[in-house]
C-alpha positions in Angstrom: 27.0 -32.7 14.3 27.7 -33.2 10.5 24.0 -33.4 9.9 23.4 -30.1 11.7 26.1 -28.4 9.7 24.6 -29.8 6.5 21.1 -28.5 7.4 22.5 -25.0 8.3 24.4 -25.0 5.0 21.3 -25.9 3.0 19.2 -23.3 4.9 21.8 -20.6 4.1 21.8 -21.6 0.4 18.0 -21.4 0.4 18.0 -17.9 2.0 20.6 -16.7 -0.6 18.5 -18.0 -3.5 15.4 -16.3 -2.0 17.2 -13.0 -1.4 18.7 -13.0 -4.9 15.4 -13.7 -6.5 13.8 -10.9 -4.6 16.2 -8.3 -6.1 14.2 -5.9 -8.3 11.0 -7.6 -7.2 7.5 -6.6 -8.3 4.9 -5.5 -5.7 3.2 -8.5 -4.1 5.9 -11.0 -5.3 7.9 -12.2 -2.3 9.7 -14.9 -4.3 9.8 -14.4 -8.1 11.6 -17.7 -8.6 8.8 -19.6 -6.8 6.2 -17.6 -8.8 7.9 -18.6 -12.0 7.9 -22.2 -11.0 4.2 -22.0 -10.1 3.5 -20.5 -13.5 5.4 -23.3 -15.2 3.5 -25.9 -13.2 0.0 -24.4 -13.2 -0.3 -22.1 -16.2 2.1 -22.5 -19.0 0.6 -25.8 -20.2 -2.3 -23.7 -21.7 -0.9 -20.1 -21.7 2.5 -21.3 -23.1 5.9 -20.3 -21.7 5.8 -16.9 -23.4 2.2 -16.2 -22.2 0.9 -16.1 -25.8 -1.9 -18.7 -25.2 -3.5 -20.2 -28.3 -6.1 -19.1 -30.7 -8.4 -22.1 -30.0 -9.2 -21.8 -26.3 -6.6 -20.0 -24.3 -6.4 -16.1 -24.4 -3.0 -14.5 -24.3 -1.5 -13.1 -21.2 1.3 -11.3 -23.0 0.5 -7.6 -23.5 -3.1 -8.2 -22.5 -3.6 -9.4 -18.9 -3.0 -6.2 -17.0 -5.4 -4.3 -19.2 -8.2 -6.0 -17.3 -7.2 -4.0 -14.3 -8.3 -0.8 -16.1 -12.0 -1.6 -16.2 -14.6 -2.3 -13.4 -14.8 -6.0 -12.7 -11.5 -6.8 -14.4 -9.5 -7.3 -11.3 -12.1 -9.7 -9.9 -12.4 -11.6 -13.2 -8.7 -12.5 -13.2 -9.1 -14.4 -9.9 -12.5 -16.0 -10.8 -11.6 -17.6 -14.1 -11.9 -21.3 -13.7 -8.2 -22.2 -14.2 -7.1 -19.6 -11.6 -9.9 -20.1 -9.0 -9.6 -23.9 -9.0 -5.9 -24.3 -8.9 -4.6 -26.2 -5.9 -2.3 -23.3 -4.8 -3.0 -21.8 -1.4 -4.4 -18.2 -1.5 -1.0 -16.5 -0.7 0.8 -18.4 -3.4 -2.0 -17.7 -5.9 -1.9 -14.0 -5.1 1.9 -14.0 -5.6 1.5 -15.8 -8.9 -1.2 -13.4 -10.1 1.0 -10.4 -9.2 4.1 -12.0 -10.9 2.1 -12.8 -14.0 0.8 -9.2 -14.4 4.4 -7.8 -14.3 6.0 -10.7 -16.2 3.7 -10.6 -19.2 2.2 -7.2 -19.2 4.1 -4.8 -17.0 3.6 -1.9 -19.3 -0.1 -2.0 -18.7 -0.1 -2.4 -14.9 -1.6 0.8 -13.5 0.7 3.1 -11.6 -1.6 2.9 -8.6 -1.8 -0.9 -8.7 -2.5 -2.6 -5.4 -1.1 -6.1 -5.3 -3.5 -9.0 -4.9 -3.5 -10.4 -1.3 -4.2 -13.8 0.1 -7.5 -12.6 1.7 -8.7 -11.0 -1.5 -7.9 -14.1 -3.6 -9.5 -16.4 -1.0 -12.7 -14.3 -1.1 -12.9 -14.1 -4.9 -12.1 -17.7 -5.7 -15.0 -18.9 -3.7 -17.2 -17.7 -6.6 -15.5 -19.0 -9.7 -16.9 -18.3 -13.1 -18.5 -21.3 -14.9 -20.5 -21.0 -18.1 -20.7 -17.2 -17.7 -16.9 -16.9 -18.1 -17.0 -16.1 -21.8 -19.8 -13.5 -21.8 -18.1 -11.8 -18.8 -14.7 -11.8 -20.6 -16.3 -10.5 -23.8 -17.9 -7.6 -21.9 -14.7 -6.8 -20.2 -12.7 -6.9 -23.5 -15.3 -4.5 -25.0 -14.9 -2.1 -22.1 -11.1 -2.3 -22.4 -11.4 -1.5 -26.2 -13.8 1.3 -25.5 -11.4 2.8 -22.9 -8.5 2.4 -25.2 -10.4 4.2 -28.1 -11.4 7.0 -25.8 -7.8 7.5 -24.7 -6.6 7.4 -28.3 -9.2 10.0 -29.3 -8.1 12.4 -26.5 -4.6 12.6 -28.0 
């Protein structure tokens, strides 16, 4: 009987934590606290706690990552980069982590019509991870982002 009460108490606490972390939640992020922990365990070793990456081999997420959503192929690229595609998270958790990362580090650049990543989309895309072609693909996308940004700036 005491064990059953303890289990119910723990379950209630877990639900309260989940509910409180869902307040003000971003689209596609069922549990922001879990997504943050996943980021800490799977991403921040290279991308740093603040998402700034490093100049040697890890591009920044901060104020950059959501810009990939503005150009053709950018959305797919974010799932297919080796560190993302090969992580041991299940597809639903990876989709949640991607959605959280976009809003956490670059919310200002998330398109208004953004459709959150889903488990099925992530599962399909990560089957074809980038390998050696990652850098040329990234360079082409960054060039397209810069071109789009310049065009918008010139329209003002």
